C-alpha positions, 0 to 999 in steps of 0.5 A: 544480497540482504536477507531477512524480513523487511518492513517499509512504510508508504501509502494511504487507505481508501474506499470500499463496499461495507461500512468499514474499509481501509486502503490505498498505496501500500508500496510507492515506486521509484522513491528513494528513502534513507534507511541509515545515515551517519557521519555523511554516509547513507544507506538509501533504497527505492522500490522499482516499479517492477518489483511487485509484479511476480508477488502479484502473479503468485498466490502469496497469502498477503495480510493487512495488519495494523502496525505489522502486528500479527495479532491484528489481522484486518484482512488477507487476500486469501480470504477475499478481504484484501485486494492488492493492484498495481498502478503507475504510482505504486501497489494499492490495496483495499481491506474490508474490515469485519464490522462485528469485530470492535478492535477493527472499528476502533482502529478504522476510527483512528484512521479516519480521524488521522491518528494513524495516517500512513502505510507500510509493507513487510517483505523479503528481497528476491532481486536487487541492484546495489549502487556504490555512491561517494557518500554511501550505498543505494539498493533498488529492489527489483523483485520482492516476496510480499508478506503484509501491508499495514497502517502504521504510526511510524513510516519509513517512507515519509511521503505517505498518507492514509485514510478510511471510508465508510460505505456512503463515501465509497458509494459517492466515489463509485458514482462519480467515477461511474459517471465519469466513465459514462461521459468518457464512453459518450464522448467516444461514441460522439467522436466516431459519428 
């Protein structure tokens, strides 16, 4: 098994409660990425959909960082400023930035403008499957220990995106989502009658 802390990038950033929110998909499931390639030989990796289940069940103290820099902590789940959850496409996150911290406002603006537009995650592998291929080795990560989710400039997974939201956009999105939910409930009630 491979050891050591690994950095992988993925995802987008999205809506929340205060004026400065980042979030999105930090880990995309079942998508292959090339870790290394030379002379026709490649080492590839994918994160299985069950890989984050144990990490979410444990009380891991996951941080939200900028470019995996531990000096730039935007939030953490132990403090209640970072939320993590699993959906079919991957591990999602939402981080509420501190409106009093100037550098967080500056990075939020860079994300909103699209200068920083992708995400990453740092992890160690608890369980993986190794598949030998004719032209290389493919790893399927089955279980991992999550250390951070980060908004980054250089992702390892190229099919990622990032965005930032302010309070008004988040409220509009929540209102639209709630209206859709109310419509779904009304349709269910009518179908019962």
